[in-house]
N, CA, C, O and the ligand as a Tripos MOL2 file, in Angstrom:
@<TRIPOS>MOLECULE
protein
  281   279    71     0     0
PROTEIN
NO_CHARGES

@<TRIPOS>ATOM
      1 N          43.6010  132.8330   -7.1020 N.3       1 MET1
      2 CA         43.4680  134.1700   -6.5520 C.3       1 MET1
      3 C          44.5810  134.4560   -5.5600 C.2       1 MET1
      4 O          44.9600  133.5870   -4.7740 O.2       1 MET1
      5 N          45.1010  135.6640   -5.5950 N.am      2 SER2
      6 CA         46.0930  136.0240   -4.6030 C.3       2 SER2
      7 C          45.7550  137.3500   -3.9330 C.2       2 SER2
      8 O          45.9280  137.4880   -2.7220 O.2       2 SER2
      9 N          45.2760  138.3230   -4.6980 N.am      3 VAL3
     10 CA         44.9470  139.6130   -4.0950 C.3       3 VAL3
     11 C          43.5420  139.5400   -3.5010 C.2       3 VAL3
     12 O          42.5850  139.2740   -4.2270 O.2       3 VAL3
     13 N          43.4010  139.7690   -2.2110 N.am      4 PRO4
     14 CA         42.0560  139.7450   -1.6060 C.3       4 PRO4
     15 C          41.2100  140.9120   -2.1240 C.2       4 PRO4
     16 O          41.7270  141.9920   -2.4090 O.2       4 PRO4
     17 N          39.9090  140.6730   -2.2390 N.am      5 ASP5
     18 CA         38.9960  141.7450   -2.6390 C.3       5 ASP5
     19 C          38.6090  142.5700   -1.4200 C.2       5 ASP5
     20 O          38.5420  142.0650   -0.2990 O.2       5 ASP5
     21 N          38.3580  143.8370   -1.6650 N.am      6 CYS6
     22 CA         37.8900  144.7220   -0.6130 C.3       6 CYS6
     23 C          36.4480  144.3510   -0.2740 C.2       6 CYS6
     24 O          35.6260  144.2460   -1.1840 O.2       6 CYS6
     25 N          36.1100  144.1480    1.0060 N.am      7 PRO7
     26 CA         34.7420  143.7860    1.3780 C.3       7 PRO7
     27 C          33.7440  144.9280    1.1790 C.2       7 PRO7
     28 O          32.5370  144.7080    1.2760 O.2       7 PRO7
     29 N          34.2120  146.1130    0.9110 N.am      8 HIS8
     30 CA         33.3190  147.2630    0.7520 C.3       8 HIS8
     31 C          32.9830  147.5400   -0.7000 C.2       8 HIS8
     32 O          31.8090  147.6670   -1.0480 O.2       8 HIS8
     33 N          33.9980  147.6370   -1.5580 N.am      9 CYS9
     34 CA         33.7470  147.9780   -2.9570 C.3       9 CYS9
     35 C          33.9330  146.7760   -3.8750 C.2       9 CYS9
     36 O          33.5600  146.8360   -5.0470 O.2       9 CYS9
     37 N          34.5000  145.6910   -3.3680 N.am     10 GLY10
     38 CA         34.6570  144.4830   -4.1650 C.3      10 GLY10
     39 C          35.8440  144.4750   -5.1050 C.2      10 GLY10
     40 O          36.1130  143.4660   -5.7570 O.2      10 GLY10
     41 N          36.5560  145.5820   -5.1840 N.am     11 LYS11
     42 CA         37.7260  145.6380   -6.0570 C.3      11 LYS11
     43 C          38.9310  145.0300   -5.3380 C.2      11 LYS11
     44 O          38.9710  144.9820   -4.1090 O.2      11 LYS11
     45 N          39.9100  144.5660   -6.1170 N.am     12 PRO12
     46 CA         41.1090  144.0130   -5.4750 C.3      12 PRO12
     47 C          41.8000  145.0540   -4.6020 C.2      12 PRO12
     48 O          41.9920  146.2030   -5.0010 O.2      12 PRO12
     49 N          42.1640  144.6200   -3.4080 N.am     13 ALA13
     50 CA         42.8410  145.5310   -2.4840 C.3      13 ALA13
     51 C          44.3330  145.5210   -2.7920 C.2      13 ALA13
     52 O          45.1420  145.0230   -2.0090 O.2      13 ALA13
     53 N          44.6810  146.0840   -3.9510 N.am     14 THR14
     54 CA         46.0840  146.0710   -4.3730 C.3      14 THR14
     55 C          46.9260  147.0700   -3.5970 C.2      14 THR14
     56 O          48.1460  146.9270   -3.5210 O.2      14 THR14
     57 N          46.2920  148.0700   -3.0270 N.am     15 ARG15
     58 CA         47.0260  149.0510   -2.2230 C.3      15 ARG15
     59 C          46.2860  149.2400   -0.9120 C.2      15 ARG15
     60 O          45.1250  149.6470   -0.8890 O.2      15 ARG15
     61 N          46.9730  148.9390    0.1730 N.am     16 VAL16
     62 CA         46.3780  149.0110    1.5020 C.3      16 VAL16
     63 C          47.0870  150.1120    2.2820 C.2      16 VAL16
     64 O          48.3080  150.0990    2.4340 O.2      16 VAL16
     65 N          46.3050  151.0510    2.7660 N.am     17 LEU17
     66 CA         46.8790  152.1790    3.4770 C.3      17 LEU17
     67 C          46.9070  151.9070    4.9720 C.2      17 LEU17
     68 O          45.9350  151.4160    5.5470 O.2      17 LEU17
     69 N          48.0140  152.2260    5.5820 N.am     18 ASP18
     70 CA         48.2100  152.0350    7.0080 C.3      18 ASP18
     71 C          47.9390  153.3770    7.6840 C.2      18 ASP18
     72 O          48.8560  154.0880    8.0960 O.2      18 ASP18
     73 N          46.6480  153.6990    7.7830 N.am     19 LEU19
     74 CA         46.2420  155.0360    8.2180 C.3      19 LEU19
     75 C          45.2020  154.9420    9.3170 C.2      19 LEU19
     76 O          44.0060  155.0810    9.0600 O.2      19 LEU19
     77 N          45.6360  154.7150   10.5000 N.am     20 ALA20
     78 CA         44.6730  154.5520   11.5860 C.3      20 ALA20
     79 C          43.7760  155.7770   11.7490 C.2      20 ALA20
     80 O          42.6150  155.6500   12.1370 O.2      20 ALA20
     81 N          44.2960  156.9280   11.4630 N.am     21 TYR21
     82 CA         43.5140  158.1430   11.6690 C.3      21 TYR21
     83 C          43.2230  158.8770   10.3690 C.2      21 TYR21
     84 O          42.8660  160.0550   10.3920 O.2      21 TYR21
     85 N          43.3700  158.2020    9.2440 N.am     22 GLY22
     86 CA         43.0480  158.8110    7.9710 C.3      22 GLY22
     87 C          44.0630  159.8540    7.5430 C.2      22 GLY22
     88 O          45.2350  159.8040    7.9160 O.2      22 GLY22
     89 N          43.5750  160.8110    6.7400 N.am     23 TYR23
     90 CA         44.4540  161.8670    6.2650 C.3      23 TYR23
     91 C          43.6290  163.1170    6.0440 C.2      23 TYR23
     92 O          42.3990  163.0790    6.0690 O.2      23 TYR23
     93 N          44.3110  164.2150    5.8280 N.am     24 TRP24
     94 CA         43.6460  165.4870    5.6110 C.3      24 TRP24
     95 C          43.8740  165.9030    4.1720 C.2      24 TRP24
     96 O          44.9920  165.8270    3.6610 O.2      24 TRP24
     97 N          42.8090  166.3410    3.5240 N.am     25 GLU25
     98 CA         42.8900  166.7100    2.1160 C.3      25 GLU25
     99 C          42.3640  168.1340    1.9470 C.2      25 GLU25
    100 O          41.3270  168.4990    2.5020 O.2      25 GLU25
    101 N          43.0950  168.9220    1.1770 N.am     26 TRP26
    102 CA         42.6720  170.2930    0.9390 C.3      26 TRP26
    103 C          41.4040  170.3040    0.0980 C.2      26 TRP26
    104 O          41.3180  169.6100   -0.9150 O.2      26 TRP26
    105 N          40.4170  171.0950    0.5190 N.am     27 ASP27
    106 CA         39.1700  171.2330   -0.2090 C.3      27 ASP27
    107 C          39.0640  172.6810   -0.6730 C.2      27 ASP27
    108 O          38.9470  173.6000    0.1370 O.2      27 ASP27
    109 N          39.1050  172.8690   -1.9860 N.am     28 ASP28
    110 CA         39.0880  174.2280   -2.5440 C.3      28 ASP28
    111 C          37.8000  174.9700   -2.2100 C.2      28 ASP28
    112 O          37.8380  176.1620   -1.9070 O.2      28 ASP28
    113 N          36.6650  174.2860   -2.2610 N.am     29 GLU29
    114 CA         35.3840  174.9580   -2.0450 C.3      29 GLU29
    115 C          35.2720  175.5840   -0.6620 C.2      29 GLU29
    116 O          34.8450  176.7290   -0.5160 O.2      29 GLU29
    117 N          35.6550  174.8300    0.3300 N.am     30 SER30
    118 CA         35.5440  175.3610    1.6890 C.3      30 SER30
    119 C          36.8170  176.0640    2.1350 C.2      30 SER30
    120 O          36.8500  176.6870    3.1960 O.2      30 SER30
    121 N          37.8750  175.9600    1.3150 N.am     31 ALA31
    122 CA         39.1660  176.5530    1.6550 C.3      31 ALA31
    123 C          39.6640  176.0790    3.0160 C.2      31 ALA31
    124 O          40.2310  176.8410    3.8000 O.2      31 ALA31
    125 N          39.4340  174.8120    3.2610 N.am     32 ARG32
    126 CA         39.9050  174.2020    4.5100 C.3      32 ARG32
    127 C          40.3510  172.7780    4.2040 C.2      32 ARG32
    128 O          40.0460  172.2280    3.1460 O.2      32 ARG32
    129 N          41.0750  172.1990    5.1440 N.am     33 TYR33
    130 CA         41.3910  170.7780    5.0550 C.3      33 TYR33
    131 C          40.1910  169.9740    5.5370 C.2      33 TYR33
    132 O          39.5720  170.3190    6.5440 O.2      33 TYR33
    133 N          39.8650  168.9100    4.8240 N.am     34 GLN34
    134 CA         38.7950  168.0030    5.2250 C.3      34 GLN34
    135 C          39.4130  166.6880    5.6890 C.2      34 GLN34
    136 O          40.3290  166.1680    5.0510 O.2      34 GLN34
    137 N          38.9220  166.1630    6.7760 N.am     35 HIS35
    138 CA         39.4430  164.9050    7.3030 C.3      35 HIS35
    139 C          38.8290  163.7320    6.5700 C.2      35 HIS35
    140 O          37.6060  163.6100    6.5110 O.2      35 HIS35
    141 N          39.6550  162.8730    6.0150 N.am     36 ARG36
    142 CA         39.2060  161.6650    5.3270 C.3      36 ARG36
    143 C          39.6110  160.4790    6.1790 C.2      36 ARG36
    144 O          40.7930  160.2550    6.4410 O.2      36 ARG36
    145 N          38.6150  159.7250    6.6060 N.am     37 THR37
    146 CA         38.9170  158.5760    7.4490 C.3      37 THR37
    147 C          37.9660  157.4360    7.1290 C.2      37 THR37
    148 O          36.9060  157.6500    6.5400 O.2      37 THR37
    149 N          38.3430  156.2300    7.5150 N.am     38 CYS38
    150 CA         37.5180  155.0650    7.2250 C.3      38 CYS38
    151 C          36.4290  154.9030    8.2550 C.2      38 CYS38
    152 O          35.4560  154.1910    8.0070 O.2      38 CYS38
    153 N          36.5560  155.5360    9.3940 N.am     39 SER39
    154 CA         35.6240  155.2750   10.4750 C.3      39 SER39
    155 C          35.5720  156.4490   11.4240 C.2      39 SER39
    156 O          36.5700  157.1370   11.6390 O.2      39 SER39
    157 N          34.4150  156.6690   11.9820 N.am     40 GLU40
    158 CA         34.2800  157.7090   13.0020 C.3      40 GLU40
    159 C          34.4360  157.1200   14.3990 C.2      40 GLU40
    160 O          34.4240  157.8520   15.3890 O.2      40 GLU40
    161 N          34.5810  155.8070   14.4810 N.am     41 ARG41
    162 CA         34.7320  155.1660   15.7820 C.3      41 ARG41
    163 C          36.1440  155.3670   16.3210 C.2      41 ARG41
    164 O          37.0670  155.6880   15.5720 O.2      41 ARG41
    165 N          36.2970  155.1800   17.5920 N.am     42 VAL42
    166 CA         37.6390  155.1890   18.1750 C.3      42 VAL42
    167 C          38.3620  153.9070   17.7850 C.2      42 VAL42
    168 O          39.5710  153.9030   17.5570 O.2      42 VAL42
    169 N          37.5960  152.8120   17.7110 N.am     43 ASP43
    170 CA         38.1360  151.4990   17.3790 C.3      43 ASP43
    171 C          38.3060  151.3780   15.8620 C.2      43 ASP43
    172 O          37.5710  150.6460   15.1990 O.2      43 ASP43
    173 N          39.2660  152.0920   15.3370 N.am     44 VAL44
    174 CA         39.4800  152.1390   13.8890 C.3      44 VAL44
    175 C          40.3220  150.9550   13.4470 C.2      44 VAL44
    176 O          41.3010  150.5930   14.1010 O.2      44 VAL44
    177 N          39.9300  150.3580   12.3300 N.am     45 ALA45
    178 CA         40.7550  149.3080   11.7570 C.3      45 ALA45
    179 C          42.0630  149.9250   11.2590 C.2      45 ALA45
    180 O          42.0530  151.0380   10.7320 O.2      45 ALA45
    181 N          43.1610  149.2370   11.4120 N.am     46 PRO46
    182 CA         44.4340  149.8360   11.0380 C.3      46 PRO46
    183 C          44.6410  149.9820    9.5370 C.2      46 PRO46
    184 O          45.4390  150.8160    9.1110 O.2      46 PRO46
    185 N          43.9380  149.1900    8.7230 N.am     47 TRP47
    186 CA         44.1850  149.2370    7.2900 C.3      47 TRP47
    187 C          42.9290  149.5910    6.5120 C.2      47 TRP47
    188 O          41.8240  149.1850    6.8710 O.2      47 TRP47
    189 N          43.1130  150.3440    5.4580 N.am     48 VAL48
    190 CA         41.9970  150.7280    4.6020 C.3      48 VAL48
    191 C          42.3760  150.5350    3.1420 C.2      48 VAL48
    192 O          43.5520  150.5640    2.7790 O.2      48 VAL48
    193 N          41.3460  150.3350    2.3050 N.am     49 HIS49
    194 CA         41.5340  150.2160    0.8660 C.3      49 HIS49
    195 C          41.7320  151.6150    0.2900 C.2      49 HIS49
    196 O          40.9750  152.5300    0.6130 O.2      49 HIS49
    197 N          42.7320  151.7840   -0.5510 N.am     50 HIS50
    198 CA         43.0540  153.1320   -1.0290 C.3      50 HIS50
    199 C          41.9740  153.7130   -1.9240 C.2      50 HIS50
    200 O          41.8610  154.9340   -2.0310 O.2      50 HIS50
    201 N          41.1670  152.8610   -2.5760 N.am     51 GLU51
    202 CA         40.1780  153.3940   -3.5220 C.3      51 GLU51
    203 C          38.9140  153.8840   -2.8370 C.2      51 GLU51
    204 O          38.3550  154.9050   -3.2370 O.2      51 GLU51
    205 N          38.4540  153.1760   -1.8110 N.am     52 CYS52
    206 CA         37.1640  153.5360   -1.2160 C.3      52 CYS52
    207 C          37.2820  153.9330    0.2510 C.2      52 CYS52
    208 O          36.2850  154.3150    0.8640 O.2      52 CYS52
    209 N          38.4790  153.8510    0.8240 N.am     53 MET53
    210 CA         38.7020  154.1390    2.2450 C.3      53 MET53
    211 C          37.8700  153.2220    3.1370 C.2      53 MET53
    212 O          37.5570  153.5830    4.2720 O.2      53 MET53
    213 N          37.5100  152.0350    2.6340 N.am     54 GLY54
    214 CA         36.7860  151.0630    3.4460 C.3      54 GLY54
    215 C          37.7500  150.3260    4.3720 C.2      54 GLY54
    216 O          38.8940  150.0440    4.0140 O.2      54 GLY54
    217 N          37.2640  150.0260    5.5530 N.am     55 GLU55
    218 CA         38.0880  149.3060    6.5210 C.3      55 GLU55
    219 C          38.4010  147.8990    6.0220 C.2      55 GLU55
    220 O          37.5390  147.2320    5.4490 O.2      55 GLU55
    221 N          39.6170  147.4570    6.2360 N.am     56 LEU56
    222 CA         40.0220  146.0910    5.9200 C.3      56 LEU56
    223 C          40.3600  145.4020    7.2400 C.2      56 LEU56
    224 O          41.5060  145.0500    7.5200 O.2      56 LEU56
    225 N          39.3100  145.2280    8.0320 N.am     57 ARG57
    226 CA         39.4980  144.7260    9.3880 C.3      57 ARG57
    227 C          40.0710  143.3170    9.4220 C.2      57 ARG57
    228 O          40.8540  142.9890   10.3130 O.2      57 ARG57
    229 N          39.6860  142.4750    8.4560 N.am     58 ASP58
    230 CA         40.1420  141.0820    8.4660 C.3      58 ASP58
    231 C          41.3540  140.8450    7.5780 C.2      58 ASP58
    232 O          41.8270  139.7150    7.4520 O.2      58 ASP58
    233 N          41.8480  141.8960    6.9720 N.am     59 LEU59
    234 CA         42.9960  141.7350    6.0790 C.3      59 LEU59
    235 C          44.2560  142.2110    6.7950 C.2      59 LEU59
    236 O          44.2830  143.2770    7.4110 O.2      59 LEU59
    237 N          45.2800  141.4020    6.6950 N.am     60 HIS60
    238 CA         46.5470  141.7700    7.3090 C.3      60 HIS60
    239 C          47.6200  141.6940    6.2280 C.2      60 HIS60
    240 O          47.9770  140.6010    5.7890 O.2      60 HIS60
    241 N          48.1310  142.8260    5.8020 N.am     61 PRO61
    242 CA         49.0410  142.8730    4.6540 C.3      61 PRO61
    243 C          50.2690  141.9790    4.7850 C.2      61 PRO61
    244 O          50.8500  141.5800    3.7750 O.2      61 PRO61
    245 N          50.6720  141.6600    6.0070 N.am     62 GLN62
    246 CA         51.8670  140.8380    6.1580 C.3      62 GLN62
    247 C          51.5740  139.3440    6.0710 C.2      62 GLN62
    248 O          52.4980  138.5310    6.1150 O.2      62 GLN62
    249 N          50.2880  138.9690    5.9460 N.am     63 ASN63
    250 CA         49.9500  137.5590    5.7510 C.3      63 ASN63
    251 C          50.3580  137.0990    4.3510 C.2      63 ASN63
    252 O          50.5250  137.9090    3.4400 O.2      63 ASN63
    253 N          50.5120  135.7950    4.2010 N.am     64 ASP64
    254 CA         50.8420  135.2040    2.8950 C.3      64 ASP64
    255 C          49.5430  134.8600    2.1820 C.2      64 ASP64
    256 O          48.8330  133.9410    2.5910 O.2      64 ASP64
    257 N          49.2270  135.5960    1.1130 N.am     65 TYR65
    258 CA         47.9940  135.3650    0.3590 C.3      65 TYR65
    259 C          48.2290  134.5210   -0.8940 C.2      65 TYR65
    260 O          47.3020  134.3060   -1.6750 O.2      65 TYR65
    261 N          49.4610  134.0400   -1.0930 N.am     66 SER66
    262 CA         49.7830  133.3100   -2.3240 C.3      66 SER66
    263 C          49.0440  131.9880   -2.3990 C.2      66 SER66
    264 O          48.8480  131.4630   -3.4950 O.2      66 SER66
    265 N          48.6290  131.4340   -1.2740 N.am     67 THR67
    266 CA         47.9520  130.1450   -1.2930 C.3      67 THR67
    267 C          46.4690  130.2630   -0.9930 C.2      67 THR67
    268 O          45.7770  129.2510   -0.8810 O.2      67 THR67
    269 N          45.9710  131.4910   -0.8610 N.am     68 THR68
    270 CA         44.5620  131.7030   -0.5510 C.3      68 THR68
    271 C          43.6900  131.3190   -1.7430 C.2      68 THR68
    272 O          43.9210  131.7930   -2.8550 O.2      68 THR68
    273 N          42.7110  130.4840   -1.5270 N.am     69 ALA69
    274 CA         41.7980  130.0880   -2.5950 C.3      69 ALA69
    275 C          40.5570  130.9540   -2.5890 C.2      69 ALA69
    276 O          40.1670  131.4980   -1.5550 O.2      69 ALA69
    277 N          39.9380  131.0770   -3.7560 N.am     70 GLY70
    278 CA         38.6760  131.7720   -3.8940 C.3      70 GLY70
    279 C          38.8040  133.2470   -3.7880 C.2      70 GLY70
    280 O          37.8070  133.9620   -3.8860 O.2      70 GLY70
    281 ZN         37.3730  149.1790   -1.4290 Zn       71 ZN71
@<TRIPOS>BOND
     1     1     2 1
     2     2     3 1
     3     3     4 2
     4     3     5 am
     5     5     6 1
     6     6     7 1
     7     7     8 2
     8     7     9 am
     9     9    10 1
    10    10    11 1
    11    11    12 2
    12    11    13 am
    13    13    14 1
    14    14    15 1
    15    15    16 2
    16    15    17 am
    17    17    18 1
    18    18    19 1
    19    19    20 2
    20    19    21 am
    21    21    22 1
    22    22    23 1
    23    23    24 2
    24    23    25 am
    25    25    26 1
    26    26    27 1
    27    27    28 2
    28    27    29 am
    29    29    30 1
    30    30    31 1
    31    31    32 2
    32    31    33 am
    33    33    34 1
    34    34    35 1
    35    35    36 2
    36    35    37 am
    37    37    38 1
    38    38    39 1
    39    39    40 2
    40    39    41 am
    41    41    42 1
    42    42    43 1
    43    43    44 2
    44    43    45 am
    45    45    46 1
    46    46    47 1
    47    47    48 2
    48    47    49 am
    49    49    50 1
    50    50    51 1
    51    51    52 2
    52    51    53 am
    53    53    54 1
    54    54    55 1
    55    55    56 2
    56    55    57 am
    57    57    58 1
    58    58    59 1
    59    59    60 2
    60    59    61 am
    61    61    62 1
    62    62    63 1
    63    63    64 2
    64    63    65 am
    65    65    66 1
    66    66    67 1
    67    67    68 2
    68    67    69 am
    69    69    70 1
    70    70    71 1
    71    71    72 2
    72    71    73 am
    73    73    74 1
    74    74    75 1
    75    75    76 2
    76    75    77 am
    77    77    78 1
    78    78    79 1
    79    79    80 2
    80    79    81 am
    81    81    82 1
    82    82    83 1
    83    83    84 2
    84    83    85 am
    85    85    86 1
    86    86    87 1
    87    87    88 2
    88    87    89 am
    89    89    90 1
    90    90    91 1
    91    91    92 2
    92    91    93 am
    93    93    94 1
    94    94    95 1
    95    95    96 2
    96    95    97 am
    97    97    98 1
    98    98    99 1
    99    99   100 2
   100    99   101 am
   101   101   102 1
   102   102   103 1
   103   103   104 2
   104   103   105 am
   105   105   106 1
   106   106   107 1
   107   107   108 2
   108   107   109 am
   109   109   110 1
   110   110   111 1
   111   111   112 2
   112   111   113 am
   113   113   114 1
   114   114   115 1
   115   115   116 2
   116   115   117 am
   117   117   118 1
   118   118   119 1
   119   119   120 2
   120   119   121 am
   121   121   122 1
   122   122   123 1
   123   123   124 2
   124   123   125 am
   125   125   126 1
   126   126   127 1
   127   127   128 2
   128   127   129 am
   129   129   130 1
   130   130   131 1
   131   131   132 2
   132   131   133 am
   133   133   134 1
   134   134   135 1
   135   135   136 2
   136   135   137 am
   137   137   138 1
   138   138   139 1
   139   139   140 2
   140   139   141 am
   141   141   142 1
   142   142   143 1
   143   143   144 2
   144   143   145 am
   145   145   146 1
   146   146   147 1
   147   147   148 2
   148   147   149 am
   149   149   150 1
   150   150   151 1
   151   151   152 2
   152   151   153 am
   153   153   154 1
   154   154   155 1
   155   155   156 2
   156   155   157 am
   157   157   158 1
   158   158   159 1
   159   159   160 2
   160   159   161 am
   161   161   162 1
   162   162   163 1
   163   163   164 2
   164   163   165 am
   165   165   166 1
   166   166   167 1
   167   167   168 2
   168   167   169 am
   169   169   170 1
   170   170   171 1
   171   171   172 2
   172   171   173 am
   173   173   174 1
   174   174   175 1
   175   175   176 2
   176   175   177 am
   177   177   178 1
   178   178   179 1
   179   179   180 2
   180   179   181 am
   181   181   182 1
   182   182   183 1
   183   183   184 2
   184   183   185 am
   185   185   186 1
   186   186   187 1
   187   187   188 2
   188   187   189 am
   189   189   190 1
   190   190   191 1
   191   191   192 2
   192   191   193 am
   193   193   194 1
   194   194   195 1
   195   195   196 2
   196   195   197 am
   197   197   198 1
   198   198   199 1
   199   199   200 2
   200   199   201 am
   201   201   202 1
   202   202   203 1
   203   203   204 2
   204   203   205 am
   205   205   206 1
   206   206   207 1
   207   207   208 2
   208   207   209 am
   209   209   210 1
   210   210   211 1
   211   211   212 2
   212   211   213 am
   213   213   214 1
   214   214   215 1
   215   215   216 2
   216   215   217 am
   217   217   218 1
   218   218   219 1
   219   219   220 2
   220   219   221 am
   221   221   222 1
   222   222   223 1
   223   223   224 2
   224   223   225 am
   225   225   226 1
   226   226   227 1
   227   227   228 2
   228   227   229 am
   229   229   230 1
   230   230   231 1
   231   231   232 2
   232   231   233 am
   233   233   234 1
   234   234   235 1
   235   235   236 2
   236   235   237 am
   237   237   238 1
   238   238   239 1
   239   239   240 2
   240   239   241 am
   241   241   242 1
   242   242   243 1
   243   243   244 2
   244   243   245 am
   245   245   246 1
   246   246   247 1
   247   247   248 2
   248   247   249 am
   249   249   250 1
   250   250   251 1
   251   251   252 2
   252   251   253 am
   253   253   254 1
   254   254   255 1
   255   255   256 2
   256   255   257 am
   257   257   258 1
   258   258   259 1
   259   259   260 2
   260   259   261 am
   261   261   262 1
   262   262   263 1
   263   263   264 2
   264   263   265 am
   265   265   266 1
   266   266   267 1
   267   267   268 2
   268   267   269 am
   269   269   270 1
   270   270   271 1
   271   271   272 2
   272   271   273 am
   273   273   274 1
   274   274   275 1
   275   275   276 2
   276   275   277 am
   277   277   278 1
   278   278   279 1
   279   279   280 2
@<TRIPOS>SUBSTRUCTURE
     1 MET1         2 RESIDUE 1 A MET
     2 SER2         6 RESIDUE 1 A SER
     3 VAL3        10 RESIDUE 1 A VAL
     4 PRO4        14 RESIDUE 1 A PRO
     5 ASP5        18 RESIDUE 1 A ASP
     6 CYS6        22 RESIDUE 1 A CYS
     7 PRO7        26 RESIDUE 1 A PRO
     8 HIS8        30 RESIDUE 1 A HIS
     9 CYS9        34 RESIDUE 1 A CYS
    10 GLY10       38 RESIDUE 1 A GLY
    11 LYS11       42 RESIDUE 1 A LYS
    12 PRO12       46 RESIDUE 1 A PRO
    13 ALA13       50 RESIDUE 1 A ALA
    14 THR14       54 RESIDUE 1 A THR
    15 ARG15       58 RESIDUE 1 A ARG
    16 VAL16       62 RESIDUE 1 A VAL
    17 LEU17       66 RESIDUE 1 A LEU
    18 ASP18       70 RESIDUE 1 A ASP
    19 LEU19       74 RESIDUE 1 A LEU
    20 ALA20       78 RESIDUE 1 A ALA
    21 TYR21       82 RESIDUE 1 A TYR
    22 GLY22       86 RESIDUE 1 A GLY
    23 TYR23       90 RESIDUE 1 A TYR
    24 TRP24       94 RESIDUE 1 A TRP
    25 GLU25       98 RESIDUE 1 A GLU
    26 TRP26      102 RESIDUE 1 A TRP
    27 ASP27      106 RESIDUE 1 A ASP
    28 ASP28      110 RESIDUE 1 A ASP
    29 GLU29      114 RESIDUE 1 A GLU
    30 SER30      118 RESIDUE 1 A SER
    31 ALA31      122 RESIDUE 1 A ALA
    32 ARG32      126 RESIDUE 1 A ARG
    33 TYR33      130 RESIDUE 1 A TYR
    34 GLN34      134 RESIDUE 1 A GLN
    35 HIS35      138 RESIDUE 1 A HIS
    36 ARG36      142 RESIDUE 1 A ARG
    37 THR37      146 RESIDUE 1 A THR
    38 CYS38      150 RESIDUE 1 A CYS
    39 SER39      154 RESIDUE 1 A SER
    40 GLU40      158 RESIDUE 1 A GLU
    41 ARG41      162 RESIDUE 1 A ARG
    42 VAL42      166 RESIDUE 1 A VAL
    43 ASP43      170 RESIDUE 1 A ASP
    44 VAL44      174 RESIDUE 1 A VAL
    45 ALA45      178 RESIDUE 1 A ALA
    46 PRO46      182 RESIDUE 1 A PRO
    47 TRP47      186 RESIDUE 1 A TRP
    48 VAL48      190 RESIDUE 1 A VAL
    49 HIS49      194 RESIDUE 1 A HIS
    50 HIS50      198 RESIDUE 1 A HIS
    51 GLU51      202 RESIDUE 1 A GLU
    52 CYS52      206 RESIDUE 1 A CYS
    53 MET53      210 RESIDUE 1 A MET
    54 GLY54      214 RESIDUE 1 A GLY
    55 GLU55      218 RESIDUE 1 A GLU
    56 LEU56      222 RESIDUE 1 A LEU
    57 ARG57      226 RESIDUE 1 A ARG
    58 ASP58      230 RESIDUE 1 A ASP
    59 LEU59      234 RESIDUE 1 A LEU
    60 HIS60      238 RESIDUE 1 A HIS
    61 PRO61      242 RESIDUE 1 A PRO
    62 GLN62      246 RESIDUE 1 A GLN
    63 ASN63      250 RESIDUE 1 A ASN
    64 ASP64      254 RESIDUE 1 A ASP
    65 TYR65      258 RESIDUE 1 A TYR
    66 SER66      262 RESIDUE 1 A SER
    67 THR67      266 RESIDUE 1 A THR
    68 THR68      270 RESIDUE 1 A THR
    69 ALA69      274 RESIDUE 1 A ALA
    70 GLY70      278 RESIDUE 1 A GLY
    71 ZN71       281 GROUP 0 **** ****
């Protein structure tokens, strides 16, 4: 194994977003931007999984995962 799984959705965290404050997405129904974020806390994890926006608090993209087992 090399790609760590997301602790929230269980899928491989192949893309990790560096979005401490999330992003804004246009919502046609409300005709406004909606804030998409991984957490409502001030203490936001710096990285999130791109598929589920789950926090990756214990994952650090700059670590070497090539030797990680399991
Ligand atoms: Zn996920």
